[in-house]
N, C-alpha and C positions, 0 to 999 in steps of 0.2 A: 830668404828670398821673398821679395814682395809679390803680392798677387798680380796675376796677369789678367787684364780685362778680357773677357770672352765675348765673342759675338754669338748670337743664336745661329743655328745651322743655316737657316734661310738667308740671313744677312751675310754670313760667311761665304756661302755659295755665290751670292751676287757680287761680293767684294773680290773674290778670286777671279771671276769672269771679267770684271772691269780691269783688274791689274793685268790679266793676260792680254786684253785688248791693247792696253797702253804699251806693254812690252813689245808687242808685234808692231804697233804703229810707229814706235820710235826706233825700230830696227835693232832692238836688243836680242831678238830671237827671229828665226825664219822657219817657215814650214812647220813641222811638228816638234821643233826644238823646245827645250826649256821645261821646267816644271815648278809648281807652286804648291805649298802646303800650309795649312793653318791648324793650330792646336784648338780643338773644340772642347776638350776636357783633359783631365789628368791621364785618361786612358784612350782617348779617341782623337784621330786626326782626319782632316779633309784634304785630299790631294788630287791633282790633275791626273787624267788617264793617259795611258800610253798611246802614241800614234795619232794624236789629235792636234790640229793647229790651234795654238792658244789664243790667236786673234779672233777665233770664231767659236769659242766655247759657249755652251749653254749651262745654266746651273745644274741641270739634271745629269750632265756628263761627268761630274765630279764623283770621286769614290771616297767613302768613309772606310777607314782602316783602324786596327788597333796598333799598339806600340810594337808588335812583332811583324807588322806589315800585312796582316790578314784582312782582306776585304770583308765588310759586313754583309754586303749584298750587291746585286747589280751585275750586268754583263760586261762592263768595261774592264779592261786590264789596267791594273795600277801602273803608275809611271815606272819606267825601267830604272830610274835613279832613286827608287824608294829607299834603298840602303843608305844613300847619302842623307836623306831627310831624317830617317830614324836615328842614325848615328849623331846627327847634329842636335836633335832633341835630347838624346841621352846625356850628352856632355854639358848641355846648357838648359837647365830647368827653367831659367828665366825667359826663354825664347817662346814667342807665340806664333811665329811665322818664319818660313824658310823659302827663299827664291833661288832657283838655279837658272842662269841665263848664259847666253853666248855673246856678250857685248864685244863687237868686232875690234875696236881699238885696244881694249884691255887684253883680249886674247892675242892680238898681234904683238903687244909688248912682251908677252911670255915667249913667243916664237923668236923674238930678237934677243932674248936673254936680259931684258930690262925689267927692273923691279920697281914697284910703287912703295915698297917698304922703306925706302929712303926718299921721303917726299920732297918735291921741288917747291910747292906752294903751301902756305899755312892752312888753307881751306881743306886740303885733303886730311890733315891730322884732326882738325876740329870737327869735320863732318863724319869722318870714317874711323879715325884712329889708325892703328897699324893695319897694313894690307899685305900679309905674307903671301907667297906663292908656294903652293904644294907641288912637289915634283910629279912628273907625269905618271899616271897609272891608268890602266884600261878602264874606260867608262863603264858604269853600271856594276862595278865589282866592289867587293868588301874592302879590297886594298885601297881603292880610291876613297871610299867612304871614311875609313878609319884615318887615312892620312890627312884628309880635310878636317874631320871632326877634332882631331888632336890640336890643330891650330886654332880652333874656335875657343879653346880654353883661355886665350889671350887676345882674341880678335873677333870682330863682328862681320868682317868681310874677308873672304879668302879667294885668291885667284888659283885656278888649276892650270898648270902648264899644258898648252896645246888644246885646252878643252873649254874653259869658261870661267864663271865666277859663281860663288854662293854667298848670299847676303842674308843675315839673320836680323830679326827685330822683335821687340816685345809685341808688335802688331804688324799687320800686313803693310800698312801705309809706311811705316818706318823702314821695313825691309826694302820696299820698292824705292823709297827716297835714296837709300844707300846705293842701290843699283844704278840709278840715274847719276848720282854723284860720282860713283866709280868710273863710269864711262866718260863723264865730263872731264874728270881729272886725268884720265888716260889720254884723252885727246890733247889736252894741254901738254902733257909730257911728250907725246908723239911729235907734236909740232916743234917743241923745244929741241928735241934730239935731231929733228930733221934739219934745222938751221944751225945747230951748234953743239956744244958739249956742256949742257947745264950742270951746275953743281947742286947737290941736295942742300936742304936747309942745314945749318950748322947743328951739331949735337946739342949744344946748350939751348938753342932756340927750339928744337924739337922737344926737349924736356920741359921747357916752359909752356909750350902749347899743350902738351899732354896734361900738365897740371891744371891749366885753365879749363880744358875740356872736361877733366874729371870733376872739377869744382862745379862746372855748369851742370853736369849730369846730377850731381848731388843736390842741386837746388830745384830740380824738376819734381 
């Protein structure tokens, strides 16, 4: 595993606040929805608190926790989806940031039983790779966390039926870019299914695009 660049805690707090504002401004979350975490070290995480609108976070609102989810200090309650974040970091030691959001078009696709795991456009594969959908499980439970984390062994983005999406990245900017790209591609799929019955990319082309994406990652 390559080393993950770490932000100092002050910079990490500022970055999480900025990403929370962008998620709110772009309608990827509403109210107190969603949560964001960053790996500060091999044993410490920074995570958003429970019950706070992520569009109006302040750096001091964020909570530092260990890998068992125990807060180090502070009066804020840790995010209710902390299990989801912890499970994701456990299965992917290469990950430096986790974002959980409720992108409306992507969630709507799961309600309609439509999957992004059979992509319609090449950009979805090159930007995101596979996008599996985890079956419904009650939010904030260990069942949900484990079901999503298992899919992260082969994917960086996972949809949760009826609930939202989780995006991983080596850093916060990459995880956020994947969230934006997910919703953008979901909108394309939604529009296509609204006016017709689009066919997914052929299997041979999907395999070729996956090889190209893997080669591109290897050059970075």
